[in-house]
C-alpha angles and dihedrals in degrees: 000000000000111000118238121190135177137199099198145019124227137168118253091230088067088054087056091051092051092046093049091054091049092047089050091053091050097048127029090203092068109106132172135218128187136189099222096295104099094139094047092050093046092233094140097102093051091049092049091051098039110022092160091056096057129086122194104206097178124216092336106105096166090054089049092058092047093049091048091051090052093050091061091064089072093045100266121143104218123200112197120201136198139106115311092245091056093038092061120010096041096046105028094124092053092047092049097045104032103031115021100033092051094035094236119184095243123144109211105201116193127190132185092039124170131000094318091079078086124180097026087076139206098326090062100032118083126197098168102059099099090054092048094049101040090056092062110097112248096009116135113213120203129180111176124200108224145002096281095047092047091051091049092047092052091054091045097052091054087064094047118091111224143043118314135185111208115191124195141150154237109235125087110248135173117291103221109145127090113282090214097046123142109231114218116195110230095013118116122221118229104223097177133357117227143155110215106059139357117232113193114191138173136194118345090355093071094076090046089052089053090051089049091048092055092053092045089054089056087054091052096255116132106210125194108213122199127186110215101192092161108059092177121061087031117212093240094173092058093047095048094045091053097043092048087059100043102031096218140053143203119198120205127196142149090234141081113293086232112081101359139105093297093059091049090054091045092052090052095047094045091058100034112022119004105218137165108265135183126194127222102192140104113295110235094299145119120239131242141207119295142102115298092250093048091051096045089053096045094048096047102255101125128114087255089061090052091051091050091050091049092052091048096048093045088054090053090050090056 
């Protein structure tokens, strides 16, 4: 098992803030809009550098999406920012009609996704957003795994023409990817090569998959770990190549098992390469208040749950 280390922990939302500033410096058409959550979205540095390229919409998320769609007509590249729940569920009609249907170049940037929002509870947590967004025709869906990858993804989507949903989070987590990485939309990252089982993870679950992989190695199980940061378009070639080698797969995501990464992988395997699969995800439920670690444990998203799923799927393979 390849050894990954880290010297600091940062939140992925701060990676977004750093990436937004860098994208703004590279392209004067990059603009930002926020629904009264500048501090939470870490947009302060962009606003300080480019005050004339920022619009504070207030608590009016639907208006924010409509304004952003309009801005693209004159060549602007708008980045909208609010919590993931408000970025998707609250404004789905506006995204569908004004952004996706007309293929507008809007970047929908969503913080505080999943259970790790923590104490704010179920009304602010969302575990359905990946499913909502990946079903929209033409919508790219990205869920990076740490600060560096989120920063790189933010810069990359500014250069991509078309609607994008970028999902990130609130808790501080290990920073373990290359600070100078080139982010390729739709291209999986091979975290660790292995032969016994494929573990496909996204977002905060990538580090947990690495922790599980280290313990599996001690148990004599050689796990291949893949980071799928781009859920749509899915890197089908990477998935199929790995699963052909290992013969079984576990998918890991901080999202409902219905509609998420796991279902995208299952759809691919059903049509191309029927393979035993286990899902590490929330099980058709809303969240609740608690610390991020408490919630990840309660809802079955710990490294121990990944290990259990690996043992189960390997048994099915045999």
